[in-house]
N, C-alpha and C positions, 0 to 999 in steps of 0.2 A: 504494500500500500504506500502511496506517496505521502510525503509530509504535508502537502497542501490541504488534504482533506481534514485532518484533525486541526490544523491551524485555522482554517476557515470556520469550522464548527466552533472552535474556541473563541474566535473573534466575534461570532454571532452571539454566543452565550454571554460574553463579556459586555457587549453593547446592550443586550437585553437587560442584564443586571444593572448597568449604568443608567439606563432609562428608568428602571424601577426605583433606583435610589433618588434620582432627580425629580421624578414625577409623582411619587406616592406620598400620601400624607399619613398613612397608618404606619406606626413604628414597627409592627410585626412584619409588614410587607417590605419595609426597608431592610430589615434584618435578613429576610429571605432573599432579597436582591443582592445583598452583600455576599451571602452564601453562594449564589449563582455565579458571582464574579470570581470567588475563590475556586469554585469548581472548574471554571474556564482556565484559570491559571494552572490548576492541577493537571488538566488535560494537556495543556501545552508542555508542562514539565515531563510528563510520561512520554508524550509523542517525541519530543526532542531527545529524551534519554534513549528510547528505542532506536531512533535514527542515528544517534551518535555511537551507540554500541555496535551497530553494523559496520561503521567505518573504522572504529578504533579496535585495536587488538586487545586492550584490557577493558574489561567491563566492570565498572564500579557500581553502576546503577544508582548514581547519586541523585538523579532526578526522581526516581521512585522513592528513595529514602526521604528526600525533601518533601515529596507529596504526602507521605505518611505523617511527617511533622506538621505540615500545613493542615491536614485533616484533624489532627489532635488539637491544634491551636483554634481551629474553627469550631470544634465541639465546645471548647471552653468559652469561646467568645459568644456563642449562641446561648449557652447556659447563663452566663452573666448578663447578657443583653436581655434575655427573656425575664430574668429576675428583676432587672431595673424597670422594664416596661410594665410588669405586673405591679410593682410597687408604685409607680407613677399612676397607673390606672386606678389603683385602690385609693390613692390620695386625691386625684383630680377628677376621676370619673370618665376620662377619655384617654385615648392613645393617639390623638391627633397631634402631629408634630408642630403644626402652626400654633397651636395653643400652648405648647410647652415653653415657648419663649417667655411667657409670663412668670415662669418659675425661676428665671435667672435672677441673680443678685442685682438689685437696683431697679428692677422693673416691678411695676404694680399692675394688677389686672385692670383692664379697661372695663369699667362698669358704668352704670347710669349715674352714680353719685360722684365719680371721679372726673375732674376736669383735665383734659388732655394737654393743656398749655403749661401747667405747673409741674416742675420736676420734683423729685423726692426731697432734694436739698431745699428748694424753695418752700415746700410744705413744712419741713422741719423748722425753718427760720420763722415761718408765719405762726407756728404754734408756740415757739419759744418766747 
């Protein structure tokens, strides 16, 4: 098999994952898209390892070893990521990424009682 077939498939998978990261609002779908991108990289690693082992006399299979390491890291990443998403969902009631910017330090949620013109420092000075 030629090297072009897995390389094109890997590029398509990576582009699909990149679109999912950029276009999705749900945090779980973003994590799934990141996993799709990692799998595209793993496919490239294995394909190039097989291609290079045919041309080289010594076969170390370093691409396959790196793929196993990447799979282990991805499993840990998805476990921690899902734990964070579930904790945020329990506290906020949503997993929408656009609404998570309100939890950043220094931001206050936009509500009907808050005026958008005053910053947190100005409100602190007004109450002091």
